[in-house]
C-alpha positions as CSV (number, residue, x, y, z in Angstrom):
1,X,16.7,-20.1,-17.6
2,X,14.8,-21.7,-20.2
3,X,11.9,-24.7,-19.0
4,X,11.7,-27.6,-21.3
5,X,7.6,-27.3,-21.1
6,X,6.4,-26.5,-24.7
7,X,5.1,-30.2,-24.8
8,X,2.8,-29.7,-22.2
9,X,0.2,-28.0,-23.5
10,X,-0.4,-31.3,-25.3
11,X,-1.0,-33.1,-22.0
12,X,-3.9,-33.6,-20.4
13,X,-5.2,-31.7,-16.9
14,X,-4.6,-34.4,-14.8
15,X,-1.1,-35.0,-15.5
16,X,0.0,-31.6,-16.4
17,X,0.8,-30.8,-12.7
18,X,3.1,-33.6,-12.4
19,X,4.8,-32.5,-15.9
20,X,5.1,-29.3,-14.1
21,X,6.8,-30.4,-11.4
22,X,9.4,-32.2,-12.9
23,X,9.9,-29.5,-15.2
24,X,10.9,-27.1,-12.3
25,X,12.2,-29.8,-10.7
26,X,15.1,-29.6,-13.1
27,X,15.6,-26.3,-13.4
28,X,19.1,-25.8,-11.3
29,X,21.6,-28.4,-9.7
30,X,20.3,-29.4,-6.5
31,X,17.0,-27.6,-6.8
32,X,14.1,-28.4,-4.5
33,X,10.3,-28.2,-4.8
34,X,9.4,-26.1,-1.5
35,X,5.7,-25.3,-0.3
36,X,5.1,-22.0,0.7
37,X,5.4,-22.2,4.4
38,X,8.7,-23.7,4.1
39,X,9.6,-20.6,1.9
40,X,8.3,-18.6,4.3
41,X,9.9,-20.0,7.0
42,X,13.3,-19.4,5.7
43,X,12.4,-16.0,5.0
44,X,12.5,-15.6,8.3
45,X,15.8,-16.4,8.9
46,X,17.3,-14.1,6.6
47,X,14.3,-10.9,6.1
48,X,16.2,-7.3,7.4
49,X,12.6,-6.0,7.8
50,X,11.6,-8.9,10.1
51,X,14.7,-9.4,12.2
52,X,14.5,-5.7,12.8
53,X,11.3,-5.6,14.1
54,X,12.1,-8.7,16.1
55,X,15.3,-7.0,17.5
56,X,13.3,-4.2,18.2
57,X,10.9,-6.0,20.6
58,X,13.8,-7.2,22.1
59,X,15.1,-3.7,23.2
60,X,11.3,-2.6,24.3
61,X,11.8,-5.7,26.4
62,X,14.6,-4.4,28.2
63,X,13.8,-0.5,28.2
64,X,10.7,-2.1,30.6
65,X,13.1,-3.8,32.7
66,X,14.9,-0.4,33.0
67,X,12.0,1.7,33.8
68,X,11.0,-1.5,36.5
69,X,14.2,-0.8,38.4
70,X,12.5,2.7,39.8
71,X,10.5,0.9,41.5
72,X,13.4,-1.2,43.2
73,X,16.0,-0.3,45.8
74,X,19.1,0.2,45.3
75,X,22.9,-0.2,46.9
76,X,26.0,0.5,46.8
77,X,29.5,0.1,48.8
78,X,32.4,2.5,48.8
79,X,35.9,1.8,50.4
80,X,38.8,3.8,50.4
81,X,41.4,4.2,52.4
82,X,44.6,7.0,52.3
83,X,48.7,7.6,53.7
84,X,49.9,10.8,54.8
85,X,53.3,11.2,56.0
86,X,54.4,14.6,57.4
87,X,58.3,15.4,58.1
88,X,59.0,18.3,60.1
89,X,63.1,19.5,59.8
90,X,63.2,22.4,62.7
91,X,65.4,22.4,65.8
92,X,63.5,19.4,66.7
93,X,63.2,17.2,63.8
94,X,59.8,15.1,64.2
95,X,57.8,13.0,61.6
96,X,54.4,11.5,61.6
97,X,52.2,9.2,59.3
98,X,48.7,8.6,59.6
99,X,47.1,5.0,57.6
100,X,43.2,5.5,57.1
101,X,40.5,3.3,56.0
102,X,37.1,3.5,55.6
103,X,33.7,1.1,54.0
104,X,30.4,2.7,53.7
105,X,27.1,0.8,52.2
106,X,24.4,2.7,51.3
107,X,20.6,2.2,50.2
108,X,17.9,4.3,49.2
109,X,14.6,3.6,48.5
110,X,11.9,5.7,46.2
111,X,8.9,5.9,48.3
112,X,6.7,8.1,46.2
113,X,7.2,9.2,42.9
114,X,4.3,9.6,40.6
115,X,6.3,10.5,37.3
116,X,8.4,7.1,38.0
117,X,5.2,5.1,38.0
118,X,4.0,6.8,34.8
119,X,6.8,6.0,33.0
120,X,7.0,2.5,34.0
121,X,3.5,2.4,32.2
122,X,4.7,3.8,29.6
123,X,7.5,1.8,29.3
124,X,4.8,-1.5,29.2
125,X,2.9,-0.1,26.1
126,X,5.7,0.4,24.3
127,X,6.4,-2.9,24.7
128,X,3.1,-3.8,23.3
129,X,3.9,-1.6,20.2
130,X,7.0,-3.1,19.7
131,X,5.0,-6.5,19.8
132,X,2.4,-5.6,17.7
133,X,5.2,-3.9,15.1
134,X,6.8,-7.5,15.1
135,X,2.9,-9.3,14.4
136,X,2.9,-6.5,11.4
137,X,6.3,-7.4,10.3
138,X,5.7,-10.9,10.2
139,X,2.2,-10.4,8.0
140,X,4.1,-8.3,5.5
141,X,6.8,-10.8,5.1
142,X,4.1,-13.7,4.5
143,X,2.7,-11.4,1.6
144,X,5.6,-10.4,0.5
145,X,6.8,-13.8,-0.2
146,X,3.5,-15.4,-1.3
147,X,4.0,-12.9,-4.0
148,X,7.2,-13.4,-5.3
149,X,6.2,-17.4,-4.8
150,X,3.3,-16.9,-7.0
151,X,5.0,-14.7,-9.0
152,X,7.5,-17.2,-10.3
153,X,4.8,-19.6,-10.9
154,X,3.1,-17.1,-13.0
155,X,6.2,-16.3,-15.1
156,X,6.5,-20.2,-15.7
157,X,2.9,-20.2,-16.8
158,X,3.4,-17.5,-19.1
159,X,6.3,-18.5,-20.4
160,X,4.7,-22.4,-20.9
161,X,1.7,-20.4,-22.6
162,X,4.0,-18.8,-25.1
163,X,6.3,-21.9,-26.0
164,X,2.6,-23.8,-26.9
165,X,1.7,-21.0,-28.9
166,X,4.9,-21.1,-30.8
167,X,4.5,-24.6,-31.2
168,X,1.0,-24.0,-32.4
169,X,1.9,-21.3,-34.7
170,X,4.8,-23.3,-36.4
171,X,2.4,-26.0,-37.0
172,X,0.0,-23.5,-38.3
173,X,3.0,-22.3,-40.6
174,X,3.9,-25.6,-41.9
175,X,0.7,-26.1,-43.2
176,X,0.5,-22.8,-44.9
177,X,3.5,-23.6,-46.6
178,X,2.0,-27.0,-47.6
179,X,-1.3,-25.8,-49.0
180,X,0.7,-23.0,-50.9
181,X,3.2,-25.9,-52.5
182,X,-0.1,-27.3,-53.9
183,X,-2.3,-24.5,-54.7
184,X,-4.8,-24.3,-51.8
185,X,-3.8,-21.0,-50.1
186,X,-1.8,-17.9,-51.3
187,X,1.3,-16.5,-50.1
188,X,-0.5,-14.5,-47.6
189,X,-1.6,-17.0,-45.3
190,X,2.0,-17.7,-45.1
191,X,3.6,-14.1,-45.0
192,X,1.3,-13.9,-41.8
193,X,2.3,-17.2,-39.9
194,X,5.5,-16.5,-40.2
195,X,4.4,-13.0,-38.6
196,X,2.9,-14.5,-35.7
197,X,5.5,-16.7,-35.6
198,X,7.9,-14.3,-35.3
199,X,6.0,-12.4,-32.9
200,X,5.4,-15.7,-30.7
201,X,9.1,-15.8,-30.5
202,X,10.3,-12.3,-29.1
203,X,7.1,-13.3,-26.6
204,X,8.9,-16.5,-25.4
205,X,12.1,-14.6,-25.3
206,X,10.8,-12.1,-22.8
207,X,9.0,-14.6,-20.6
208,X,12.6,-16.2,-20.3
209,X,13.7,-13.1,-19.0
210,X,10.5,-12.4,-17.0
211,X,10.9,-16.1,-15.3
212,X,14.8,-15.5,-14.3
213,X,13.7,-12.2,-12.9
214,X,11.1,-13.5,-10.7
215,X,13.5,-16.7,-9.8
216,X,16.2,-13.6,-8.6
217,X,13.6,-11.5,-7.0
218,X,12.1,-14.8,-4.7
219,X,16.1,-15.9,-4.2
220,X,17.0,-12.2,-2.5
221,X,13.9,-12.3,-0.3
222,X,15.0,-15.7,0.6
223,X,18.6,-15.5,1.0
224,X,19.5,-18.4,-1.4
225,X,19.1,-20.1,-4.3
226,X,17.9,-23.1,-6.0
227,X,14.4,-22.5,-4.8
228,X,11.9,-24.3,-7.0
229,X,7.7,-23.6,-5.9
230,X,5.3,-26.1,-6.4
231,X,3.2,-25.5,-8.9
232,X,-0.9,-25.3,-8.9
233,X,-3.2,-28.9,-8.8
234,X,-5.4,-28.2,-12.0
235,X,-8.3,-28.3,-11.9
236,X,-8.2,-25.5,-9.2
237,X,-10.5,-25.1,-6.7
238,X,-10.0,-22.4,-5.3
239,X,-11.5,-21.2,-1.6
240,X,-14.0,-18.5,-1.6
241,X,-14.0,-15.4,0.6
242,X,-14.9,-16.0,3.9
243,X,-16.6,-14.1,5.9
244,X,-18.5,-12.9,2.6
245,X,-19.1,-9.7,4.0
246,X,-17.0,-6.8,4.2
247,X,-18.8,-5.5,7.3
248,X,-17.3,-8.8,8.9
249,X,-13.9,-8.0,7.8
250,X,-13.9,-4.4,8.9
251,X,-15.1,-5.6,12.4
252,X,-12.0,-8.1,12.4
253,X,-9.8,-5.3,11.4
254,X,-11.1,-3.0,14.0
255,X,-10.3,-5.3,16.4
256,X,-7.1,-7.1,15.2
257,X,-5.4,-4.9,13.2
258,X,-1.6,-4.3,14.3
259,X,-1.7,-0.5,12.6
260,X,-4.8,0.5,14.4
261,X,-3.2,-0.9,18.0
262,X,-0.2,1.0,17.3
263,X,-1.9,3.8,17.1
264,X,-4.1,3.3,20.2
265,X,-1.4,2.6,21.8
266,X,0.5,5.9,20.6
267,X,-2.2,7.6,22.2
268,X,-2.3,5.7,25.3
269,X,1.5,6.3,25.7
270,X,0.9,10.4,24.8
271,X,-2.0,10.4,27.6
272,X,0.9,8.9,30.3
273,X,2.9,11.6,29.1
274,X,0.4,14.3,29.9
275,X,-0.2,13.1,33.2
276,X,3.5,12.3,33.8
277,X,4.8,15.6,33.1
278,X,1.8,17.2,35.4
279,X,3.4,14.9,38.1
280,X,6.3,17.4,38.1
281,X,4.0,19.6,40.1
282,X,4.1,16.5,42.7
283,X,6.4,15.8,45.9
284,X,8.7,13.1,46.1
285,X,9.8,11.0,49.1
286,X,13.0,8.7,49.2
287,X,14.5,6.8,52.1
288,X,18.2,6.3,52.3
289,X,20.1,4.2,54.9
290,X,24.2,4.0,55.2
291,X,26.5,2.3,57.7
292,X,29.9,3.1,57.9
293,X,33.1,1.5,59.4
294,X,36.9,3.4,59.8
295,X,39.7,2.9,60.8
296,X,42.9,5.0,61.7
297,X,46.6,4.2,62.7
298,X,48.6,7.3,63.4
299,X,52.4,7.1,63.9
300,X,54.6,10.2,65.5
301,X,58.6,10.1,66.1
302,X,60.7,13.0,67.4
303,X,64.4,13.5,68.6
304,X,63.5,14.5,72.3
305,X,61.7,11.2,72.8
306,X,58.5,12.4,72.4
307,X,56.3,10.1,69.9
308,X,54.2,6.8,70.0
309,X,51.5,5.1,68.2
310,X,47.8,6.0,68.3
311,X,45.1,4.6,66.2
312,X,41.4,3.3,66.5
313,X,38.6,2.6,64.6
314,X,34.8,3.4,64.6
315,X,31.7,3.0,62.8
316,X,28.2,5.1,62.5
317,X,24.6,4.7,61.0
318,X,22.5,6.8,58.9
319,X,18.7,6.9,58.2
320,X,17.7,9.7,56.2
321,X,14.2,10.5,54.9
322,X,13.8,13.4,52.1
323,X,10.6,15.5,51.2
324,X,11.5,17.1,48.1
325,X,8.7,19.9,46.9
326,X,9.1,21.9,43.5
327,X,8.7,25.4,44.4
328,X,9.6,27.5,41.0
329,X,11.2,25.5,38.0
330,X,10.9,29.2,35.4
331,X,8.4,27.9,33.6
332,X,9.8,24.3,32.8
333,X,7.2,22.0,34.3
334,X,4.4,24.3,32.7
335,X,5.9,24.2,29.2
336,X,6.2,20.9,29.1
337,X,2.7,19.7,30.0
338,X,2.1,21.9,27.2
339,X,4.0,20.1,24.6
340,X,2.8,16.7,26.0
341,X,-1.2,18.2,25.6
342,X,-0.3,19.0,22.2
343,X,1.4,15.6,21.1
344,X,-1.7,13.9,22.7
345,X,-4.2,16.0,20.1
346,X,-1.5,14.6,17.5
347,X,-1.8,11.4,18.8
348,X,-5.5,11.0,18.7
349,X,-5.6,12.6,15.5
350,X,-3.3,10.2,14.1
351,X,-5.2,7.1,15.6
352,X,-8.6,8.7,13.9
353,X,-6.6,8.8,10.9
354,X,-5.3,5.3,11.0
355,X,-8.4,3.4,11.9
356,X,-9.9,5.2,9.0
357,X,-7.3,3.8,6.8
358,X,-7.5,0.4,8.2
359,X,-10.9,0.3,7.0
360,X,-10.8,1.8,3.7
361,X,-7.8,-0.8,2.9
362,X,-9.7,-3.4,4.6
363,X,-12.9,-2.9,2.4
364,X,-10.6,-2.3,-0.8
365,X,-8.4,-5.3,0.0
366,X,-12.4,-7.5,0.3
367,X,-13.3,-6.4,-3.3
368,X,-9.9,-6.9,-4.8
369,X,-10.3,-10.4,-4.0
370,X,-14.2,-10.9,-4.8
371,X,-13.6,-9.3,-8.1
372,X,-10.6,-11.8,-8.7
373,X,-12.2,-14.6,-7.8
374,X,-15.1,-13.7,-10.3
375,X,-12.8,-12.7,-12.4
376,X,-11.1,-16.3,-12.3
377,X,-14.7,-18.0,-12.9
378,X,-14.9,-15.8,-16.3
379,X,-11.9,-16.8,-17.8
380,X,-12.1,-20.3,-16.9
381,X,-15.7,-20.1,-19.0
382,X,-13.4,-18.1,-21.9
383,X,-11.3,-20.7,-21.9
384,X,-13.4,-23.4,-22.5
385,X,-15.1,-21.6,-25.2
386,X,-12.3,-20.5,-26.9
387,X,-11.1,-24.2,-27.0
388,X,-14.1,-24.8,-28.6
389,X,-13.7,-22.2,-30.7
390,X,-10.4,-23.0,-31.9
391,X,-11.4,-26.6,-32.8
392,X,-14.3,-24.9,-34.5
393,X,-11.9,-22.9,-36.7
394,X,-9.4,-25.3,-37.4
395,X,-12.3,-28.0,-39.0
396,X,-13.3,-24.6,-40.6
397,X,-9.8,-24.0,-42.5
398,X,-9.8,-27.7,-43.4
399,X,-13.3,-27.8,-45.3
400,X,-11.8,-24.2,-46.6
401,X,-14.3,-21.9,-44.9
402,X,-12.0,-20.2,-43.1
403,X,-9.0,-18.5,-43.7
404,X,-5.2,-19.2,-42.1
405,X,-5.4,-15.8,-40.2
406,X,-8.6,-16.9,-38.6
407,X,-6.8,-20.1,-37.1
408,X,-4.0,-18.0,-35.9
409,X,-6.2,-15.3,-33.9
410,X,-8.2,-18.2,-32.3
411,X,-4.8,-19.7,-31.1
412,X,-3.7,-16.2,-29.9
413,X,-7.2,-15.6,-28.2
414,X,-6.9,-19.0,-26.8
415,X,-3.5,-18.9,-25.3
416,X,-4.1,-15.3,-24.3
417,X,-7.0,-16.3,-22.3
418,X,-4.8,-19.2,-19.9
419,X,-2.1,-17.1,-19.5
420,X,-4.3,-14.6,-18.0
421,X,-6.4,-17.6,-16.3
422,X,-2.9,-18.7,-14.6
423,X,-2.4,-15.2,-13.1
424,X,-5.8,-14.4,-12.3
425,X,-5.8,-17.9,-10.3
426,X,-2.1,-16.9,-8.4
427,X,-3.3,-12.9,-8.2
428,X,-6.2,-14.2,-6.1
429,X,-4.4,-16.8,-3.5
430,X,-2.5,-13.4,-2.7
431,X,-5.2,-11.1,-2.4
432,X,-6.7,-13.9,-0.1
433,X,-3.3,-13.0,2.2
434,X,-4.1,-9.4,1.4
435,X,-7.0,-9.5,2.9
436,X,-5.9,-11.2,6.1
437,X,-3.0,-8.9,6.2
438,X,-5.4,-5.7,6.1
439,X,-7.5,-7.1,8.4
440,X,-5.0,-7.9,10.9
441,X,-5.6,-11.8,11.0
442,X,-2.8,-13.1,9.0
443,X,-0.4,-15.8,10.7
444,X,1.3,-18.6,9.5
445,X,-1.2,-21.2,9.5
446,X,-3.0,-19.7,6.9
447,X,-0.5,-20.7,4.3
448,X,-1.4,-24.3,4.8
449,X,-5.1,-24.0,2.8
450,X,-2.9,-22.3,0.2
451,X,-0.5,-25.4,0.2
452,X,-3.0,-27.4,0.0
453,X,-3.8,-26.6,-3.5
454,X,-0.5,-26.9,-4.7
455,X,1.3,-30.5,-5.8
456,X,3.2,-31.9,-3.7
């Protein structure tokens, strides 16, 4: 996939974004430029990791409903019927048949079971864990999509730079050949320009491949082809990192980080499990009630004339209150309590380790964003200096105080700086999202300021 953008380098900064959009718009049939928010929304309907986290949250809600049923009464209806036929072929043959039917309605209600209460509390905590995991999966999805989105733009900018570099070297090669033909330069200038042109062409081919790979990665993440990112509007006024202090970001992470919330909830679940196992020593109280109706029909026949039909129906009620006290379990409860205590200690250690990791990751993300911000400013200054240096070198070459190699070096320095500057801008935007992810505050609305920096 090659972009016809070699001439974009000669455009003014005000026209470059428009040309950029037009160039990207024709990269494939039916392609349409899309904002970062639109691409993330599309990925939410396709990404396996996010959809899996959403299903897990729904399953946790269902498990909580199952646990709550332990507090609710249960009722059942049972209906039965039978028929019995008996023949007696003796001196006085006789036969009898009996039809019977019965129906019972029973209900039970747990009045006291501490283990059930704690199990319900655990299920509620696990719902909170699943919701936190879903939020974490969404933040991860936003960062992955943003990274792939800006990788496409960075690869396209790099290819544009290589194409512009090839064009500039080709012009310098033609100039060296003309000067050699008229005797104003040596063959060395021509050979140097040819070598640089061949190198630039190989870099251009590599850039084309990088762009294709970046596009395929984005397509695979979103689940469809033809996605064209909006280019960055130039000159770009990148927003600063706010808050501007690492301690403020760490404070946000301690209150909002999904990973930290999950670790804290895991500790709460472990504590509840210890209490639940200890509750195995406590008695349980259950109330049961039932109502029964039955019917029987008995018919007897005999040769002596004795026989007849007998039948009837009856009903009965039953109310029962059961107190169950564990006396001896063979060490089962004691060992379950020991296991739960050990797992609680592990959960506490994991929570402390997670807190340290979240704090470290947040500080690293903050420093990374700050460093990239400074790098962008330095490269912007370097770009301006490289342009002036190239203009001075080209003028010196025309008047004979500079050689062709000086011009080639100045051109290479300028295009390398422009490529690095474009990549640094995209990396900075992604780093701001990663910083919010580390602090646990990243949401879909945070993409709107990024979209505002792109060409509409």
